[in-house]
C-alpha positions in Angstrom: -45.6 -66.0 2.3 -44.4 -62.8 4.0 -47.1 -60.6 2.6 -49.1 -59.4 5.6 -51.2 -56.8 3.9 -52.9 -57.7 0.6 -53.0 -55.0 -2.1 -55.3 -55.5 -5.1 -54.1 -55.0 -8.7 -55.9 -51.6 -8.9 -54.3 -50.4 -5.6 -50.8 -51.5 -6.8 -51.3 -49.9 -10.2 -52.4 -46.7 -8.6 -49.4 -46.7 -6.3 -46.9 -47.4 -9.0 -48.4 -44.5 -11.1 -46.9 -42.2 -8.5 -43.4 -43.2 -9.7 -41.8 -42.5 -13.0 -41.2 -46.2 -13.8 -43.8 -46.9 -16.4 -47.1 -48.8 -16.0 -47.4 -51.9 -13.7 -47.4 -55.2 -15.6 -46.9 -57.7 -12.8 -46.7 -57.9 -9.1 -45.7 -61.1 -7.2 -45.5 -61.5 -3.4 -42.1 -62.5 -2.1 -41.9 -65.3 0.5 -38.8 -64.0 2.2 -39.0 -61.4 5.0 -40.1 -61.4 8.6 -41.2 -57.9 9.4 -42.3 -56.5 6.1 -44.5 -57.3 3.1 -42.6 -57.5 -0.2 -43.5 -57.7 -3.8 -41.5 -58.2 -7.0 -42.9 -55.5 -9.3 -42.5 -55.4 -13.1 -43.4 -52.4 -15.1 -43.1 -51.2 -18.7 -40.2 -49.0 -17.7 -39.5 -45.5 -18.9 -38.5 -46.6 -22.4 -41.0 -49.4 -22.7 -38.2 -52.1 -22.4 -39.5 -53.3 -19.0 -38.1 -52.9 -15.5 -38.1 -54.6 -12.2 -38.3 -53.3 -8.6 -38.9 -54.4 -5.1 -41.9 -52.9 -3.3 -41.8 -53.0 0.5 -44.5 -52.2 3.0 -43.2 -51.7 6.5 -45.3 -53.8 8.8 -43.5 -54.3 12.1 -40.5 -53.1 14.1 -39.7 -50.2 11.7 -40.1 -46.7 13.1 -41.4 -44.7 10.1 -39.4 -41.7 11.4 -36.2 -43.7 10.8 -37.0 -44.5 7.1 -35.2 -41.4 5.8 -32.0 -42.8 7.4 -32.4 -46.3 5.9 -33.5 -45.2 2.5 -31.2 -42.1 2.3 -28.3 -44.4 3.2 -29.1 -46.6 0.2 -28.9 -43.6 -2.1 -25.7 -42.4 -0.6 -24.0 -45.7 -0.9 -25.2 -46.3 -4.5 -23.8 -42.9 -5.4 -20.4 -44.1 -4.0 -20.6 -47.2 -6.3 -21.4 -49.7 -3.5 -23.5 -52.7 -4.6 -26.7 -51.6 -3.0 -30.2 -51.0 -4.4 -31.2 -47.4 -4.9 -34.4 -46.0 -3.5 -36.8 -45.0 -6.3 -38.2 -41.6 -5.4 -41.8 -40.8 -6.3 -42.7 -38.0 -8.7 -42.6 -35.4 -5.9 -39.1 -36.6 -4.8 -40.3 -38.4 -1.7 -38.4 -41.5 -0.5 -41.6 -43.3 0.5 -45.4 -43.0 0.4 -48.1 -43.9 2.9 -51.0 -46.3 2.4 -53.2 -45.7 5.4 -50.9 -45.8 8.4 -48.2 -47.9 6.6 -45.2 -46.7 4.7 -44.2 -48.2 1.3 -41.0 -47.8 -0.6 -40.0 -48.8 -4.1 -36.4 -50.1 -4.3 -34.2 -50.9 -7.3 -34.1 -54.6 -8.2 -30.6 -56.2 -8.3 -29.8 -59.5 -9.9 -28.1 -62.3 -7.9 -28.9 -65.0 -5.4 -28.0 -65.6 -1.8 -25.6 -68.4 -1.2 -26.3 -71.1 1.4 -22.9 -72.7 1.4 -20.4 -69.9 0.7 -16.9 -70.5 -0.7 -13.7 -68.7 0.3 -13.7 -66.6 -2.9 -17.3 -65.4 -2.1 -16.4 -64.6 1.5 -13.4 -62.6 0.2 -15.7 -60.6 -2.0 -18.1 -60.0 0.9 -15.3 -58.7 3.1 -14.2 -56.3 0.3 -17.8 -55.1 -0.1 -18.3 -54.6 3.6 -15.1 -52.5 3.8 -16.2 -50.5 0.8 -19.5 -49.8 2.5 -17.7 -48.5 5.7 -15.5 -46.2 3.7 -18.3 -44.9 1.4 -20.5 -44.0 4.4 -17.8 -41.8 6.0 -19.6 -38.6 4.8 -23.2 -39.8 5.2 -24.7 -36.9 7.1 -27.3 -38.8 9.2 -26.8 -40.7 12.4 -28.7 -43.5 14.1 -28.0 -45.2 17.4 -27.7 -49.0 17.5 -31.1 -50.2 18.7 -29.7 -53.7 19.1 -26.7 -52.9 21.3 -25.4 -54.7 24.3 -27.9 -53.0 26.5 -30.8 -54.2 24.4 -29.4 -57.8 24.5 -29.3 -57.5 28.3 -32.9 -56.3 28.3 -34.2 -59.1 26.0 -32.4 -61.8 28.0 -33.8 -60.4 31.3 -37.3 -60.7 29.7 -36.6 -64.3 28.8 -35.6 -65.0 32.4 -33.5 -67.9 33.7 -36.4 -70.3 33.6 -37.2 -69.4 30.0 -33.6 -69.8 28.9 -33.4 -73.1 30.7 -36.5 -74.3 28.7 -34.4 -73.7 25.5 -31.3 -75.4 27.0 -30.1 -76.1 30.5 -26.7 -74.5 29.9 -28.1 -71.2 28.7 -28.7 -69.4 32.0 -25.1 -69.8 33.2 -23.7 -68.9 29.8 -25.8 -65.8 29.5 -25.0 -64.6 33.0 -21.2 -65.0 32.6 -21.1 -63.5 29.1 -23.2 -60.4 30.1 -20.8 -59.8 33.0 -17.8 -60.2 30.8 -19.0 -58.0 27.9 -20.3 -55.2 30.1 -16.8 -55.0 31.7 -14.7 -55.5 28.6 -16.7 -53.8 25.8 -14.3 -51.4 24.0 -15.3 -47.7 23.8 -12.3 -46.2 22.0 -12.4 -47.8 18.5 -13.3 -46.2 15.2 -17.0 -45.7 14.5 -18.9 -45.6 11.2 -22.2 -46.5 9.6 -22.5 -50.3 9.9 -24.9 -52.8 8.3 -25.2 -54.8 11.5 -27.0 -57.8 9.9 -24.9 -58.9 6.9 -25.9 -62.6 6.9 -25.6 -64.6 3.6 -29.3 -64.0 2.9 -28.7 -60.3 2.9 -26.0 -60.6 0.2 -26.8 -61.2 -3.5 -24.1 -62.8 -5.6 -23.4 -64.0 -9.1 -20.6 -66.5 -8.8 -18.0 -64.9 -6.6 -19.1 -61.3 -7.4 -21.3 -59.4 -4.9 -24.2 -57.8 -6.8 -26.2 -56.5 -3.9 -26.0 -55.8 -0.2 -29.6 -55.6 1.0 -31.9 -55.2 4.1 -30.3 -52.2 5.8 -33.0 -52.0 8.5 -30.6 -52.6 11.3 -28.0 -50.2 9.9 -26.7 -47.7 12.5 -23.7 -45.8 13.7 -21.5 -48.0 15.9 -18.0 -49.6 16.2 -16.8 -50.3 12.7 -15.0 -53.5 13.7 -18.3 -54.7 15.3 -19.7 -55.0 11.8 -16.8 -57.2 10.9 -17.5 -59.4 13.9 -21.2 -59.7 13.1 -20.3 -60.7 9.5 -17.7 -63.2 10.7 -20.2 -64.9 13.0 -22.8 -65.0 10.2 -20.5 -66.4 7.4 -17.9 -68.6 9.1 -19.9 -71.3 10.7 -22.3 -74.0 9.7 -26.0 -73.1 10.1 -26.2 -74.7 13.6 -23.0 -73.0 14.8 -21.1 -76.2 15.5 -18.6 -76.1 12.7 -16.2 -73.2 12.2 -14.7 -72.8 8.7 -11.2 -71.4 9.0 -10.9 -70.9 5.2 -14.0 -68.7 5.1 -12.6 -66.8 8.1 -9.3 -66.1 6.5 -10.9 -65.1 3.2 -13.4 -62.8 4.7 -10.8 -60.9 6.8 -8.3 -60.8 3.9 -11.0 -59.3 1.6 -11.9 -56.7 4.2 -8.3 -55.7 5.0 -7.5 -55.4 1.2 -9.8 -52.3 1.2 -9.7 -51.1 4.8 -6.9 -52.5 6.9 -7.8 -53.2 10.6 -5.7 -51.5 13.2 -4.0 -53.5 15.9 -6.5 -52.3 18.4 -9.4 -53.4 16.2 -7.9 -56.8 15.7 -7.3 -57.2 19.4 -10.9 -56.3 20.1 -12.5 -58.6 17.6 -12.8 -61.7 19.9 -14.8 -59.5 22.4 -16.8 -57.9 19.6 -17.6 -61.3 18.2 -18.8 -62.5 21.6 -21.1 -59.5 21.7 -22.4 -60.1 18.2 -23.1 -63.7 19.1 -25.0 -62.7 22.2 -27.0 -60.2 20.2 -28.4 -62.9 17.9 -28.7 -65.3 20.8 -30.8 -62.8 22.7 -33.2 -62.0 19.8 -33.6 -65.6 18.9 -34.2 -66.7 22.5 -36.8 -63.9 22.9 -38.6 -64.9 19.7 -38.3 -68.6 20.6 -40.2 -68.0 23.8 -42.7 -65.4 22.6 -43.7 -66.4 19.0 -47.3 -67.7 19.2 -47.9 -71.3 18.1 -49.2 -71.4 14.5 -47.5 -68.1 13.6 -46.4 -67.7 10.0 -42.7 -67.3 11.0 -40.8 -70.2 12.6 -38.4 -69.0 15.2 -34.7 -69.7 14.7 -32.7 -71.8 17.0 -30.9 -69.7 19.7 -28.4 -72.4 20.3 -26.8 -71.8 16.9 -25.4 -68.6 18.4 -24.8 -70.0 21.8 -22.3 -72.3 20.1 -20.7 -69.5 18.2 -20.4 -67.6 21.5 -18.7 -70.5 23.2 -16.3 -70.8 20.3 -15.3 -67.1 20.5 -15.0 -67.3 24.3 -12.6 -70.3 24.2 -9.0 -69.1 24.7 -7.9 -71.9 22.3 -9.5 -69.9 19.4 -7.9 -66.6 20.3 -5.9 -66.6 17.1 -8.8 -66.7 14.7 -8.6 -62.9 14.1 -4.8 -62.5 14.2 
């Protein structure tokens, strides 16, 4: 279970009392999550009818100084009618509170489930929601650099080393070397930028049927190339879990849904194959680093880096150049 810090009933009740959400009636640890502790919170609600929330304690990899960006972005997007959870401010108006040296935030609970085998109608809805997010964030006043950009991928892969990459798969060192050289030479610098989610995998989308009810986990959100977010989402949604099976129907639906709200320019479409190679390398890099550095017996099982090596090879194959046209 991804609850790294245990909070007793009295501690949780005292914490919830700082918010105007009624009295705590139930708190259950949530198994999902890698870097944070999460609880499903139930309260009496303001009117006594009951209410649900998600309580998050930020444990690893989150700079507390960046929380106003992440949590303020949720409020901004919710105000623009995007399907995202609002941040519940405490009675003093603060976005988060501190318990010792750790920050905790109370977030609106949204209904829905994450799909493991998406259908084209669901991919279409996700494309629409992603475009809506990009447009709604146009006037968000804060800015944050992409901490997981191409330079960070390069750094992580250097730390893995050729020998480490070869432990994962003998083909990885050559693939990484050639792709880094290509991407550093070909990366586009003149495309539109916006706030991007940067991690919109199926488990970060809540759905009821083919309707998106929630986009969640904005902790990689940043300001970067808008079409890069399309590439990340494409790589996340349009392949089997091991990266070996590309689903053309999901690809078409995702792109059609996006373009129904925010049409891609010719320059953005032309850059998508390169951006998708960069997106694949980004997740290959983090997975390879975790694969080599996660201690044995750790609570979190590292994910297979080769699932994104296969995506990378797909996008790099000239025979697949028409995927984004």
